[in-house]
C-alpha positions as CSV (number, residue, x, y, z in Angstrom):
1,M,100.3,113.7,-22.0
2,A,103.2,111.9,-20.2
3,I,103.1,108.9,-18.3
4,I,105.3,107.8,-15.5
5,I,107.3,104.2,-15.5
6,S,108.9,102.8,-12.3
7,Q,110.5,99.7,-11.6
8,D,108.9,98.3,-8.0
9,G,108.4,101.9,-7.0
10,K,111.3,103.3,-7.5
11,N,113.5,105.3,-10.3
12,A,110.2,107.1,-11.5
13,Q,110.6,108.3,-14.7
14,K,108.8,110.7,-17.0
15,I,108.1,109.5,-20.7
16,D,106.7,112.2,-22.8
17,K,104.7,111.6,-26.1
18,S,106.4,110.6,-29.2
19,D,105.3,111.4,-32.7
20,F,105.1,108.7,-35.5
21,E,107.1,109.9,-38.4
22,K,105.4,108.2,-41.2
23,E,102.0,106.8,-41.7
24,G,103.7,103.5,-43.0
25,Y,105.2,102.9,-39.5
26,L,101.4,103.1,-38.0
27,Q,99.9,101.0,-40.4
28,N,102.6,98.2,-40.3
29,Y,102.6,98.7,-36.4
30,I,98.1,97.4,-36.6
31,H,99.2,94.9,-39.1
32,E,101.7,93.0,-36.9
33,N,99.4,93.8,-34.0
34,P,95.7,93.7,-34.7
35,E,95.3,93.8,-31.0
36,S,95.7,97.4,-30.5
37,I,92.7,98.0,-32.1
38,P,90.6,98.1,-29.1
39,V,87.1,96.4,-30.6
40,Y,87.1,94.6,-27.2
41,E,85.3,97.6,-26.0
42,I,82.5,96.7,-28.5
43,E,82.3,93.5,-27.3
44,E,84.3,91.6,-25.1
45,D,85.8,88.9,-26.9
46,K,86.0,90.6,-30.3
47,K,89.1,91.1,-31.7
48,L,90.8,91.8,-35.6
49,F,92.6,89.9,-37.9
50,V,94.3,92.1,-40.3
51,V,94.0,90.1,-43.6
52,A,95.6,92.7,-46.1
53,R,97.8,95.8,-46.1
54,E,97.2,98.1,-48.9
55,F,94.2,96.1,-50.3
56,S,94.1,97.4,-53.5
57,T,90.3,98.8,-54.6
58,E,89.0,100.5,-57.8
59,S,89.3,104.1,-55.7
60,G,92.6,103.1,-54.3
61,P,94.4,101.0,-51.9
62,I,93.3,100.5,-48.5
63,D,95.4,101.0,-45.6
64,A,94.5,97.8,-43.8
65,L,91.4,95.0,-44.3
66,A,90.6,93.2,-41.6
67,I,88.2,90.7,-40.4
68,D,86.6,89.4,-37.0
69,K,84.9,86.1,-36.0
70,D,81.6,87.3,-37.1
71,G,82.8,87.8,-40.6
72,D,82.3,91.5,-40.4
73,I,84.7,93.4,-42.9
74,Y,86.4,96.2,-41.7
75,V,88.2,99.2,-43.6
76,V,91.1,100.5,-41.9
77,E,92.2,104.1,-42.5
78,T,95.4,105.5,-41.1
79,K,96.2,109.2,-40.7
80,L,98.8,111.4,-38.9
81,Y,97.4,114.9,-37.3
82,K,99.8,116.5,-38.9
83,N,98.6,115.4,-42.6
84,P,96.5,118.2,-44.5
85,D,94.3,115.2,-45.6
86,K,93.5,114.4,-42.5
87,R,90.3,116.3,-42.6
88,T,88.7,114.0,-45.6
89,V,89.7,110.8,-43.9
90,V,85.7,110.0,-43.3
91,A,85.1,110.6,-46.9
92,Q,88.1,108.3,-48.1
93,A,87.3,105.4,-45.9
94,L,83.2,105.4,-47.1
95,D,84.7,105.6,-50.7
96,Y,86.8,102.4,-50.3
97,G,83.8,100.8,-48.8
98,A,81.4,101.8,-51.6
99,S,84.3,100.6,-54.4
100,L,84.5,96.8,-52.3
101,W,81.1,96.9,-52.9
102,R,80.3,97.8,-56.2
103,H,83.8,96.5,-57.8
104,S,84.9,93.3,-55.7
105,D,83.8,89.5,-57.0
106,Y,83.5,87.5,-54.1
107,N,85.9,84.8,-55.2
108,E,88.4,87.9,-56.6
109,F,88.1,89.4,-53.3
110,I,89.1,85.9,-51.1
111,N,91.6,85.0,-53.5
112,K,93.5,88.6,-53.2
113,I,93.4,87.8,-49.4
114,N,94.6,84.1,-49.7
115,D,97.3,85.2,-51.9
116,E,98.5,87.9,-49.1
117,I,98.0,85.6,-46.5
118,N,99.9,82.8,-48.2
119,N,102.7,85.3,-48.9
120,K,103.0,86.0,-45.3
121,F,102.3,82.9,-43.4
122,K,103.1,80.5,-46.2
123,I,99.3,79.0,-45.5
124,S,95.9,79.1,-46.9
125,F,93.4,82.4,-45.2
126,E,91.3,79.2,-44.2
127,E,94.1,77.9,-42.0
128,K,95.6,81.5,-40.6
129,T,91.8,82.4,-39.9
130,K,91.2,79.2,-37.8
131,D,94.3,79.5,-36.2
132,F,94.0,83.1,-35.3
133,F,90.1,82.7,-33.9
134,N,91.2,79.2,-32.7
135,I,88.0,77.8,-34.2
136,N,87.1,74.6,-36.1
137,E,86.8,74.4,-39.9
138,E,82.9,74.4,-39.8
139,Q,82.8,77.7,-38.0
140,V,85.8,78.8,-40.9
141,D,83.0,78.1,-43.4
142,V,80.5,80.2,-41.6
143,I,82.5,83.2,-41.1
144,L,83.3,83.0,-45.3
145,E,79.5,83.1,-46.2
146,A,78.9,85.8,-43.8
147,I,81.9,87.7,-45.2
148,K,80.4,86.7,-48.7
149,R,77.3,88.2,-47.6
150,N,78.4,91.2,-46.2
151,L,80.5,92.0,-49.2
152,Q,77.5,91.5,-51.9
153,Q,75.3,93.7,-49.4
154,G,77.4,96.3,-48.7
155,N,77.3,96.0,-44.7
156,I,81.2,97.2,-44.0
157,K,82.6,98.8,-41.1
158,F,85.1,101.5,-40.8
159,V,88.1,102.5,-38.8
160,I,89.8,105.6,-38.7
161,L,93.2,105.4,-36.8
162,M,95.1,108.2,-36.3
163,D,97.8,109.5,-33.3
164,A,95.2,112.1,-32.3
165,I,92.1,113.2,-33.1
166,E,90.0,116.4,-33.1
167,D,86.6,117.0,-31.4
168,R,84.9,117.7,-35.0
169,L,86.1,114.3,-36.2
170,K,84.8,112.4,-33.1
171,D,81.7,114.2,-33.4
172,L,81.2,113.3,-37.0
173,I,81.8,109.7,-36.2
174,V,78.9,110.0,-33.5
175,Y,76.6,112.0,-36.1
176,I,77.5,109.5,-38.5
177,N,76.7,106.4,-36.1
178,Q,73.7,107.7,-34.7
179,N,71.5,108.7,-38.1
180,S,73.0,105.9,-40.6
181,Q,73.5,102.1,-40.9
182,F,77.1,102.7,-40.7
183,D,79.4,101.6,-38.4
184,I,82.5,103.8,-37.9
185,Y,85.3,104.0,-35.2
186,A,88.0,106.1,-34.4
187,V,91.3,104.8,-32.8
188,Q,93.4,107.6,-31.3
189,M,96.8,105.7,-31.2
190,E,99.0,107.6,-28.5
191,Y,102.7,106.7,-28.9
192,Y,105.6,106.5,-26.6
193,K,109.4,105.1,-26.5
194,F,111.6,104.4,-23.7
195,E,114.7,102.7,-24.3
196,K,114.1,99.5,-26.5
197,Y,110.3,99.4,-25.7
198,E,107.4,101.1,-27.4
199,I,104.0,101.9,-25.3
200,M,100.6,102.2,-27.4
201,I,98.1,103.9,-25.2
202,P,94.3,103.2,-27.8
203,K,91.3,105.1,-27.4
204,L,88.2,103.9,-28.9
205,F,85.7,106.8,-30.1
206,G,81.9,105.8,-31.7
207,V,81.0,103.1,-29.8
208,E,78.9,104.9,-27.6
209,V,75.9,104.9,-30.1
210,K,74.0,101.5,-29.4
211,K,72.4,100.6,-32.9
212,D,70.0,97.7,-33.5
213,I,69.7,97.8,-37.1
214,G,69.1,94.4,-39.0
215,V,69.9,90.7,-37.9
216,S,73.5,89.2,-37.4
217,S,74.9,88.3,-40.8
218,L,76.1,85.0,-39.4
219,S,72.8,84.4,-38.6
220,S,71.5,83.8,-42.5
221,A,74.4,82.0,-43.3
222,R,73.9,78.6,-41.9
223,R,72.0,75.7,-43.0
224,K,70.7,72.5,-40.6
225,W,71.9,69.4,-42.0
226,E,70.8,65.9,-41.0
227,E,71.7,62.2,-41.2
228,K,69.8,61.9,-45.2
229,S,71.6,65.2,-46.2
230,F,74.6,64.5,-44.7
231,L,74.9,61.2,-46.4
232,E,73.8,62.6,-49.9
233,D,76.4,65.5,-49.7
234,V,78.8,62.9,-49.1
235,A,78.1,61.1,-52.3
236,T,78.9,64.1,-54.0
237,K,81.9,64.9,-52.7
238,L,83.9,61.1,-52.2
239,N,83.8,58.1,-54.1
240,E,82.4,54.7,-52.5
241,Q,85.1,53.4,-50.7
242,E,85.5,56.9,-48.7
243,L,81.8,57.1,-48.6
244,N,81.7,53.5,-47.1
245,A,84.5,54.8,-44.4
246,I,82.2,57.7,-43.3
247,K,78.9,55.5,-43.2
248,K,81.0,53.1,-40.5
249,L,82.1,55.9,-38.6
250,Y,78.7,57.6,-38.8
251,E,76.8,54.2,-37.7
252,F,79.0,53.8,-35.0
253,S,78.9,57.2,-33.7
254,K,75.1,56.9,-33.9
255,N,74.9,53.7,-31.9
256,H,77.4,54.5,-29.2
257,A,77.2,58.4,-28.9
258,D,74.8,59.8,-26.4
259,N,73.7,62.6,-28.5
260,I,75.0,63.8,-32.2
261,S,75.2,67.5,-33.4
262,W,74.8,68.5,-37.0
263,G,76.6,71.6,-38.8
264,T,75.1,74.8,-39.9
265,G,77.9,74.9,-42.7
266,V,76.4,76.4,-45.7
267,T,78.7,74.5,-48.3
268,R,79.6,71.6,-46.2
269,A,78.0,69.1,-43.9
270,S,79.4,67.2,-40.5
271,F,78.6,65.7,-37.7
272,S,79.7,65.9,-34.2
273,P,79.2,63.1,-31.6
274,K,79.4,63.9,-27.7
275,F,80.0,61.2,-25.2
276,S,78.6,61.8,-21.8
277,K,81.6,60.0,-20.0
278,I,83.6,62.4,-21.6
279,S,81.6,65.8,-21.8
280,S,78.3,66.0,-21.9
281,T,78.1,69.6,-24.1
282,K,81.6,69.2,-26.0
283,S,82.1,66.7,-28.6
284,L,84.9,64.5,-29.3
285,Y,85.4,64.7,-32.8
286,T,83.9,65.7,-36.1
287,V,83.3,64.4,-39.7
288,R,82.5,66.4,-42.5
289,S,81.4,65.8,-45.9
290,N,84.5,66.6,-47.8
291,G,85.7,63.6,-45.9
292,K,87.9,65.7,-43.1
293,L,88.1,64.3,-40.0
294,S,88.5,67.1,-37.3
295,L,89.8,65.4,-33.5
296,N,88.4,67.8,-31.1
297,F,91.0,68.3,-28.5
298,G,90.6,72.4,-27.8
299,W,87.1,71.6,-26.9
300,L,88.0,68.8,-24.2
301,N,89.3,71.6,-21.3
302,D,85.9,71.7,-19.3
303,D,87.0,69.8,-16.6
304,E,89.3,66.9,-15.4
305,T,87.7,64.3,-17.0
306,A,87.6,66.0,-20.0
307,V,91.1,66.8,-19.9
308,K,92.2,63.1,-18.7
309,C,90.2,61.9,-21.9
310,R,91.4,64.3,-23.9
311,D,95.3,63.1,-23.0
312,K,94.4,59.4,-23.3
313,F,92.6,59.9,-26.6
314,K,96.0,61.5,-27.8
315,K,98.1,58.6,-26.3
316,N,95.9,55.8,-27.6
317,L,95.8,57.5,-31.2
318,E,99.3,57.9,-31.4
319,E,100.1,53.8,-30.1
320,K,97.9,52.9,-32.5
321,K,100.0,54.8,-35.5
322,I,96.2,56.0,-36.8
323,F,97.4,59.9,-36.3
324,S,100.3,61.8,-35.8
325,I,99.2,64.4,-33.6
326,P,101.0,68.0,-32.7
327,D,102.7,69.1,-29.6
328,N,99.8,71.9,-29.1
329,Y,97.0,69.6,-29.4
330,Q,95.5,70.8,-26.3
331,T,94.0,73.9,-27.5
332,H,93.9,72.7,-31.5
333,Y,91.5,70.8,-33.6
334,P,93.9,69.1,-35.7
335,E,92.6,67.4,-39.1
336,Y,92.9,64.7,-41.3
337,Q,92.2,64.4,-44.8
338,I,90.3,60.8,-45.4
339,S,93.2,59.6,-47.3
340,L,94.8,59.4,-43.8
341,W,91.9,57.5,-42.0
342,R,89.8,55.8,-44.8
343,D,92.2,52.6,-44.2
344,K,92.2,53.2,-40.5
345,V,88.9,53.5,-39.8
346,D,88.5,50.4,-37.7
347,D,91.3,51.1,-35.6
348,F,89.8,54.6,-34.6
349,I,86.4,53.3,-33.7
350,K,88.1,51.1,-31.6
351,V,90.1,54.0,-29.7
352,V,87.0,55.8,-29.2
353,E,85.2,52.6,-27.9
354,N,87.6,51.8,-25.5
355,L,87.9,55.2,-24.3
356,T,84.6,56.0,-24.0
357,S,83.8,52.7,-22.2
358,E,85.8,52.9,-19.7
């Protein structure tokens, strides 16, 4: 197959398909460009975060290890069509999945990923996950619990990535998906080069089979908190001065917010107050039982009122020298340790009170 490119409808040129010289290039490409794996064809907003390359297991190194926002684990194996062992790629991927399930301790598994992420991005796995999916810390907790459960139960998904896929492999993948609890997808990655540009055209196979086996891994990785259990959890994690600061902010929130939503994280409790003058559905901030305070700027983009309050909230916090706010605050959820806001809780409450009373 060839593609035609042109500029403004003129100077059309035919570009023939190129070949990958080495599997390593394809591995590195998906590591640097995970959006090239078209899992959005499975679910519209789904995308993969490739957390490690050459991830070691008892059965050998996995080409790429990935997760999604639901906490699902993906084993990604790359093969070039010219390689003689391409016929065994499905068995190889399943072998890696079995090895992860039987021989991986969760803490060791996460530590290995954290080392990989820290070496590449100089931040923790949790921080990078939050940034990649644009979520808050509580949602990261839920993802981690889902990853733990999936690893322990062997709920692992598989992606076979090749430059060309023969019909027999496509049939095998459809057959396995139809007759087992496995989810295996094949991605054919067509590769074209034009001057300094690379063009990748991914095609996903295996998504044709729709199954309804089991329940969402996230649904069983949640806990419902309330006032009593929240404060009890805080008392086990923080000292008396920090506990008093959180109690003061909670009492203010309870008396002034129109609604308080409670978190569903398994390991950390949280509450998030909602003020109808700002947004009836989105919270202004979140307080966690480990003392972290999250400013939910990223949620306040729904309408003109929310945006106006979001920007004023940031301005007032900086004017009062309570927090230093990042430049990209509009779409993020900056977090602050309790050591940074414990002694400023009265000033913070005053800013929120002024913002919500206007």
